N, C-alpha and C positions, 0 to 999 in steps of 0.2 A: 859705486856699489860693486862688490867683488863678484867673480863668476860663481863662487860657492853660494853667495846669497841668492843669485838668480836661479841656480839649480835647486836650492832649497824651496824657493818660491814656486818653481815649476813642479817640483815633486808634490807639494801640498795641493796644487791645482789639478794634478792628475787624478783620475777617478780610482785607479788602483795601482799596485806596484808593477804589474805587467806593463801598463801603459808607460809608466815612467822608465822602466827598463828599456823598452823599445826606443824611447826618445833619447836616452843616454847613449845607447849603442850607436845611434846615428851621429850624435855629437862627438863621441869618442873616435869614430871612424874618420873624422876630419882632422887634419893637422893643425897644430897651433893651440893657443889658449882657448878656453870656452867663453870668453867675454862676448856678450851678445849685442850690445847696443853701442852705437858709434859715438855717443856723446862722451864716453869715458876716454881719457888720454891713454893711448897704447903705443907701443913701439911700432916703427914703420914696418918691421918684419912680420908683424901680425895682422896687417891690413887684409891680406887675402883670406886668412882664417876668419876674420871678423865678417867679411862679406858672405862667406859660406854659412857662418852661424846665423847671420841675419836672414838669409834665404831660408834656412831651416825653420826659424821662428815664423817666417811668413807662411810656411806650409801648414802651420797649426790652424785648424778650422775655427778657432775662437778668436775674438778680438781681445788684445792685451793692452792695458793701460798701466802706466806707472804714474801714481798720483801722490802729491804731497798732502800733508795733514790738513792744510787750509783749502784743499780742493783743486789745486793747480795741477794741470796735466803736464807731466815731465817728459813722457815718451809714449809712443804707440807703435805697434808693429807695422812697419811701412807697407804701403800698398793695400792694407786691409780696409774694407768699407766699414766705417763706424756707424753708430746709431745716430750720429749728428750730421747735419746737413752741410758740413764744411770738410775740407780735405785734411788729412792727418798733419800736413806741414803747418796749416793755420791753427791747428788745435793746440799745439805746444805753447805753454806759457799762459794759457787762458784758464779761467776758473770754471768748474762744472756748474756753479751757481748761476753763471751767466749764460750757459748753453742749454741746460736741461730745464724742464718744467719744475716749478718750485717743489712739488711733492716728491718728484723723483730725486731732485738734488738733495733735499732734506733726508730722504731715505738713504741715499748713498753715503752722505757725510756721517749718518748715524752708524752704519755698519763699518765705515772706515775707521772711525774713532774707537769703536768697540774692538776691532781687530788690533789696533795699536795698543789698547789697554790690556786686553786679555792675551795677546800674542797667539791667538787661535784663529783658524780660518773661519770666515763668516760666509754663509750661503743664504741667498734669498732670491725670490722670483719677482718679476715686475713686467708691466706691459708698457709699450712705447709705440708711438706712431712713426713709421718709417716709410717715406714716399707714399703717403696717403693710405697706408695699410697698418692696422694694429697688429703688432708682433709681440710674441711672448719671449722673454729673455730670462736666463738664469745667470746670476752674478756670484762669483767666488772671489773673496778678498783675503789676501795673505800679506803679512808684513815682509818687506824686502829691504828695510833700512831703518834708521832711527826714527824718522818721521815720514816714511814713505811706505806705500802699499802697492802691491801688484794686483790689479783688478782684471779678471778674466770673464768676459761676457760671451755667453753661448746662446745662439738662437734656438729656442725649443718650441717654436710655433708648431712644427709638424708633430712633435711628440705630444703637445697639448691637444692638438686636433685629434690625434689618434686616441688619446686618453678619453676625450669627450665622446668620440664615436663609440669607444668601448663601453663607456658608462651608459650611453644611450641604448646601445645594444643590450647591455646587461639589464637595464631598466625595462626594456621591452620584454626580454625573456622573463624577468621576474614578475611583471604584470600578467603576462600570458600564463605563467606557471601558477600564480596565486588565483587568478580568476577563471581558470579553465574548468568547464563542467566535468571534464574527465579527471579521474584520480591520477595524480602525478607525484613521483617520489624521486629523490636522489639518494642512492645507497652505495656503500662500498661493495665492490664485487666479491672480495674474498669472504667477508663475514656476513654480507647482507645487512649492514648496520645503517639505519636511517639517519641522515643528517639534514634532510630538508623534505618537507611534505606540504601538500596544499590542503585546503579545507575540504575539497571533495573526497580526498583519500580518508581524512578523519571521519567524515560522515559515513563513508562506505563501510569502514571497519567498526565504527561506534566508539573509537578512542578519542581522547583529547590530544592536542598537539604535544603537550608536555609528556603524556604517557607514551608517545611513539618515539620522539627524538632520542637518539642514543641507544635504542633497543635494536635487536636484530629480528629478522623474520622468525627465527626459531624461538626467541624469547617470547614473542607475542603469539606464537602458534598460528601464524597466518596461513601457512601451507596446509591444506587438507590432505594432500597426497605428496609425500616426500619424494616419490619417484618422479613426479612432475617437476619438482624443484631440481633434482639432479639432471634431468634431461634439458631443462631450461638453461641451467648454468653451462652445460656442455655445449649447447648450441651457441650461446653468447660467446663463449671462449673461442669457438672455432670460427664463427662467421662475423662476430662483432656486432650483430644486430639480430633481432627477432621481430616478426610481424604477425599481428592478428591471430594469436594462438589462444584457444579456449582453455582456461585453467580454473580449477576449483580453489576456493579460499574459505577461511573461517572468520566470522565476525567475533567481536568481543563477547557477545551473548552466546556464542557457540553455534549459532545458526550457520548453515552451509550456504555458499553463494557461488556464482560463476562470473568470470570476467573475460573480456577480450583483451589480451595482453600483448603489448609491444614494448621493446626496449632497445637502447643503443648504448654501446660502450663508449665512455668518454674518460678524459684525464682531468682530475681535480687535484691540484697541488702535487702533481707528479704521481698520483695513485690511481689505479684503474677503478672506475666507478661505473654505475649503470643509471641511466635516465630511463625511468619506467613510466609508461602511460597505460592506464587501465580504464575500461568502460564496463560498468556493472550491467551484465545481461541476464541477471538472475530471473527477473520477471519475463523477459523475452524468451529465455530458455524454457520456462514453465509453459508459456503460451505455445511455443513451438512443440513442446512435448504433448500438450493437449491436442494440438492440431494433428500431430502424428497419430495420437491415440484415436482421435475421431476418424481419421482416414483408415486406420487399421480396423476399426470396428464398424465401418460404414455398412458392410454387408449385413452384419448382425443387427444394426439399427434398422436397416431396410426390412429385414426379416421380422423384427419386432413390430415395426409399423404395419407391415402386412398382416401379422397375426392380430394386431389391434383392430384393423379394419375388418378382418374376418369375424372377430368377436363382436364388433358392432353390428355387422350384418346378421350374425346369429341372434343378437339381442333384438334386432328389428323383427326378424322372423318370429322370435318367441313372443314379442309384443303383438305381432299380427295374429299369432295363434291364440294369445290370451284374449284379444278383442273378439276373435271368432267364438272362443269358448264362452265369453261373457254374453255375447248376443244369443247364443244357444241357451245359456242359463236364464237370461232375462225373459226370452220368449217362452221358455218352458215354465218358469215360475209365475209369469203373468198369465199364461194360458190356462194353467191348472185351475185357479179359482173361477176363471171366467167359464171354462167348460163345465165345472161343477154347477155354477149358477144356471147355465144354459140347460143342463139336464133336469134340474129341479123345475125350471119354468116349463120345459116341454112336458114333463110328467103332469104338472098342474093343468096345462092346456089339454092334454089327452083326457084327463079325468073330467074336465069340464065338457068336452065334446061328447064323451061317452054317456054321461049321466044326464045331460041336458039341463044342468043347473045354471042359473044366471050368475051366481056368485061362487067363488072358490074359497073354501076354508083352508087356511095354511097353518100347519102345526107350528108351535113356538120353537121347537127344536130346529125346524127347517129355516125359520127366520134367523135363528142364532147362527146356524152354519153360513147362511148368506152374509150376515154381518161380519162374521169372522173372515170370510173370503174377501169382502170389501176392505176390511182393516189390513189384511195382508198385502193386498194390492197397494193401498195407500202407503203402508210402511216401506214397501219396496221402492216406490217412486220417491218418497221423502229421503230414503237412504241414498239413492242416486244423486239427488239434488244437493244433499248435504256434503257428500264426498267431493262432488265437483266444486262446490263453493269453498270448502276448506282447503282444497288444493290450489285454487286460483286466487281467492281473496284472503285465505287464512281464517282460522277460527276466531270469532269476535268474542271477547270476554268482557263481562261486567263484574269486575273484581270487588270483593269485600271479604271481611274476616268471616271464615266459615268454621263452625264447630262440627267436626266430622262424626263425633259420637252420636249427636242427635240426628244428623243426616242419614247415618247408617240405619238407625232405628226406624226412620220414616220409610226408607227403601224396603227394608225387610217386612214392614207391615203391609206395604202395597203389593209385595210379591207373595204374600202368604197364600192367597187363593191359588196361584199358579203352582206353588209348592205342594199344596194339598192335592191338587189335581194329579201331580206326578208322584204323590206319596213320598215327597222328599222332606227332609228335616233341615231347617235353617238354624245355625248356631252362631251367636254373636259373642266375641271375646273382645270387648271394647272398654277401655277405662274412661271414667267420667272426668279424669284430670288431664286429658290431652290438651295441649295448647292449640289455638286456632291456626288455620292456614289461610293464606291470601289467595282467593280464587273466585271462580264463577260457580255458585252453588248449583245452578241448573245443569251446567255442563258436567260437573263432578258427579252429580246424581245420575246423569245418563251413563257415565262410565260404570258406576256400581250396577245399574240396572242391566246394561249390556252384558257385563261379565257374569252376573248372577243368572240372567235369563239364558245365556250361552251354556252355563253348567247344567241348568235344569232341563233344557230342551235337547241337549246333545248327549244325554246319558239315559240309561234305563231307569224305570221307576225304583223307588226305595233308596234314593241317593241321600247322602248327608253332605251339606255344604256349610263350611265354617268361615266366618268373616273375622279376621284378626287385625287389629291396629296396634302398631308399636312405634316407639321413637327410635330413630336411627340418625345419629349426629344432629344436623339442623333440619331434619325433615321427618315426616310421618310415613311409615311404610304400611301400605294396605294390602292384605292378602285375602284372596278368595280361593279356598281349597275344597276340592271335592274328592270323593273316593270312587270315581267312575272308572271308565275304560282306559283313560290315559292316552298319550300320543307318543309318536316316535320323535327323535331328535330332529330329523329332517322336517317333520311337520311343524315343530316348535319354531324352527329358524324362519319359516315363511308365513307364520300364522297371522302376523299383523300387516302383511302386504295386502294391497287392494285386490278384490275379487278372488281371494284365496279361501278355500274351505277345507277343513281338516277331514281326515278319514272318518272320524266319529260324527261328522255333521251330516251323515247320509239321511238322518231323520229330519233335517232342517229344510225349510222352504225359502231360506234367505239366499242372497247372492254374494256373501262374503265381504260386506262393507262395515259390519258392526265393530269388529276389532280394529280395522283400519281407522275408523273415526275415533275410537278410544285412544289410539296412539297419537293422533293429531291433537286431541284435547289435552292429554297429559304433557305432551312436548311443549305446547304453547304455554302451559303453566310453569315450565321450567323443571319438570320432573322426568322420571324414566318409567318405562313399563316393560314387562317381560313375562315369560311363562317357564315353569319347570315341570317336566313330566316324563314319565316312562310308561310304556304300554302295560296295562293291568294294575297300575298303582295310582291312578287318579292324576289330577293336574292341579297346580297351584299358580294362579294368575296373580301378579303383584304389580303395584305402581307406587311411586313416591311423590309427595307434595311438600314443598318447602314451607317452613314456618312463616307466619305473617310478619 
């Protein structure tokens, strides 16, 4: 084999032209021909050059074999530890099929034959056990003769281990990147173009992965404040990193949010990029703002609570005063008929003692006044009991379909004597075609009686009272209107409260429970009750009852 053939084989095995140029410079610096192997016949004058060339080949970090087409080892660079468990001298003349495992021998013969047929360098990797350790090797096979090849074997175990370690590291990073609960992205520094994002980032913004990749932060309108973007870029460019900075961002929906932002400058394929980590603190920021607001308004809240307590104290005082007034009213109202009956009885006794009569004749009018006094006392006591019962237990209803037109006629007929006594006129404007309502007829009749009696007793004689029933939506509106003295707005607002009597009730002997009971009855029926009045223009009491 000529020196040119060996040089050509070495050139093809070199990884690049620079490596081959350095090898050639070393060879050229030596005197003599460039023949490398001792088995070729050479002139005696070239022996020194041959030795130097052989030494140069021995310096190559790879193992070189010259192999015949049938697998016979023809030469090996001397002193080099081979992948076989025999010395290089004993290797020559033996076949690789006898020395290598079958699968490795078949593999090498395959690439050897392919190199001879294609006249192109063949490269492949394989693993082999050397001194009890599995090693990774790379083989390069080039043609160096008619039926010969030069096989260069390089140990790439360390490279493979480094690649495996790199892959493991990349897999760990990729897993941490994908599964991180924090939003993470990889983006180019110059444009801010996203080329990798995790699911947390997609959820935070509301975009899909496909919508984000390849887009820039400006394309998606992520930055709520472009001044923050400029300051962040400037800090990253100067420091190379940024830590835990609060920034505002915009979601796909347009909603504003806030993140705790950290980033690190890295190189990806030789280009400056940024690895960004974000934690959505929108809700935390809202809570913090609420806490700050609560702290800022703490004094106001304390003042409000103090005012509420003062108001409660005032209400308690007012309730205490109300109870005191009630006791005075009850004592006065109950005392009046009793005192009247006592005076009558004393007069009768005086007449009996003075005349010496064994029996006392009592006029019918006196008996009637005494009966009226007893009735008033009984009504006062019953009103107290009913008010207490309705407040504690509620009004008990015995509901049925009630025709209000006939009920009103009955009430007006019963109150006709009272109207005649007060020289009042009762007017009924009630249609016979009204639908029935569902309620307790006795309780509803009491409401009519209380309202009509209230109008007759609390106004001067000559009053006109009009009862009108109309349909309003799904209920019947009942109105009792009089042309009496009327009331102020303030009196109307509190007229249905317990123990309240209006200004015009100065003629009444009651204690202010009738209208309170009316409101209780109408409310439990599911209706409403109220009054409309102005001083001097009479009053209109109204209530509603839903259809049956």
